[in-house]
N, C-alpha and C positions, 0 to 999 in steps of 0.2 A: 833123712832123704830130703832133697831140695824139691820144693813144691812150686809149681807155677800156678798163679791164680788166674785161670782162664776166664772165670766169670767176670772179673773186673778189668782184666788186661785189655787196654785199647777200647773200652766200651764207648767212650766219647767219640773216638775216631770212627768206630763202627756205625754209630748213629748218623754221623755226618756223611759217611760213605753211602749209607742207605738212602738218605735224603737226596744226595747228589745223583744217585742212580735213578731214583724215582723221577726227578726233574728231567734227566736225560731221556728216559722212556716217554714221558708225557710230551716232550718237545718232538720226539720222533714220530709219535702217533699223530700229532697235529700237522706234521709235514706231509703226511700221506705216503702213498706208494711211490718209490723212486725206481726208475728203469735201470739205473746203474747198479742197483743192489738186488735185482730180482733175476731169477732164471739163470740158465747156463750151467757152466761147469767146464771141465776139461774138454769134453766132446764139442760143445758149442763154441768155446773160445778158439779151438783149432780150426774150425770151419766145417765140421760135420764128419760123417762116417767116411765119405769118399776121400777126404784129405788125410784122415787117419790111416786108411788102407794104403794110400800112396806112401805115407811115411814108413809104414811097416815094410812095404816092398823095397824101399830104399835103405832099409836097415836102421832107420831112425826110431829110437824108443823114447817116448815122451812119458815122463813120470811126474810132471808138475805143471803148474799154471801160475803165472805171475800174480794172478788175483788171489790165489790160495796160499801157496808156499814160496813160490819163486820159480824160476825156469828150471829145466831138467838138470842143468849143471849144478845148480844149488842143491836140488834134491839129492842128486847122486853124491855130492860131497857130504851132505848130512848123513845119508845112509852109510857111506864108507866110514865116517868117523864113529858112528854108532856100532858098526860091525867090529872095528878095531878095539873099541872099549869093551865090547862083549868078549872078544877073544882074550883080551888081557885079564879080565875077571875069571874066565874059564881056566886060563893058564895058571893063575894064582891058586885057584881051588884044586887043580890037578896036582900042583906041587905041595899040597897039604896045608895051604894057608887058610886058616879060619880065624875067628876072633881071638882065640887064645894064642895062636901063633903070632898074630899081629902084636899082641901085648908083649910077648917075648922079644920080638924084634924092636919094639919101641924101647924096652928096657935096655937092650943091647946098645942101640945108637945113642941113647941118652945117658948111658953109664949109671943106671939105677937098678934097684931091686924091682922085681915084678910087682910086688905089693905096693910100691910107691906109685907106680903108673896108674893103678886103679883106686888109690886111696881117696877118701873123701876129704875135701879141704881145699884151701886156696893158696897153698904154698907155691911160690913161683915155679920150682922144678916140676911139681906134680901137675900144675895147670898146663905147663908147656908139654909135658909128656902126654897128658890126657887129650890135649888138642891135636897132637900128631896122631894119636890113636884114633880119635874120631874121624879125622881126615882120611886116614888109610882105610879104616873099616867102611866108611861111607862111600868114598869116591873110588877106591881101588878094589875093594871086595864087593861093593854093591849092596851092602846092608842098608836098611832104612834107618833114618835117624830115630825112629820110634824103637826099633830093635836095640840099637846101641844104647839109647837112654834107659831102657829096662835093665840092660846088663850092668850099667854104671850107676844106676839109681839117680839119674838126673833127668830133667824134663827135656822134651824134644827140642824146644828153642835153644836150650843150653848146648845141646849136641850140635845144632846147626852153627851156632856162633863159634864153638870150639873147632869145628871142621874148617871154617874159614881161617881161623888163626893157625890151625895145623898146616894148611896149604902154604901159608907164608913161612912157617917154621921149616917145612921141608925144603922150600926154595932157597931160603937164606943160608941154611946149613948143608945144602946139597945131600940131604938124607935120601936113601932109597929103601923101599920096602924089601926088595930082594937084594941081599948083601953080596 
């Protein structure tokens, strides 16, 4: 099993980040209270309840604030994209796609045996297949990188890196999860 040494990984960078964050906080405390960073919210930024009621009567729905997420169009687009992604994951699951089915599909498109896809090792075909597997399981099925790592006996960061490689492999080869 591949092991990640979390206790020593990036420990120097972590200390540096903590030191930088502490300095940032101390600087903010010494600056005192800032009006541009206090109070408000969507209701206040719109102009109060009366303006909000007028918007509602006019059929205008406000779902965002530039100071928080962006304007309503931006928020609507983000929500629409999230809904489409959810629907795609639901559709895959409804069609019987689970981790094992994804392994089968990777073996099909890569022209390999199922055992080769999940084999431990660094042979280029296996790495390529495992990368595609990680990408499809994570981004298409919605599995967490931790879940995938446990199934493949690799650490979570290795799954994340593999998923990034897998996206490139899918794009370059025009592979599709649903054949």
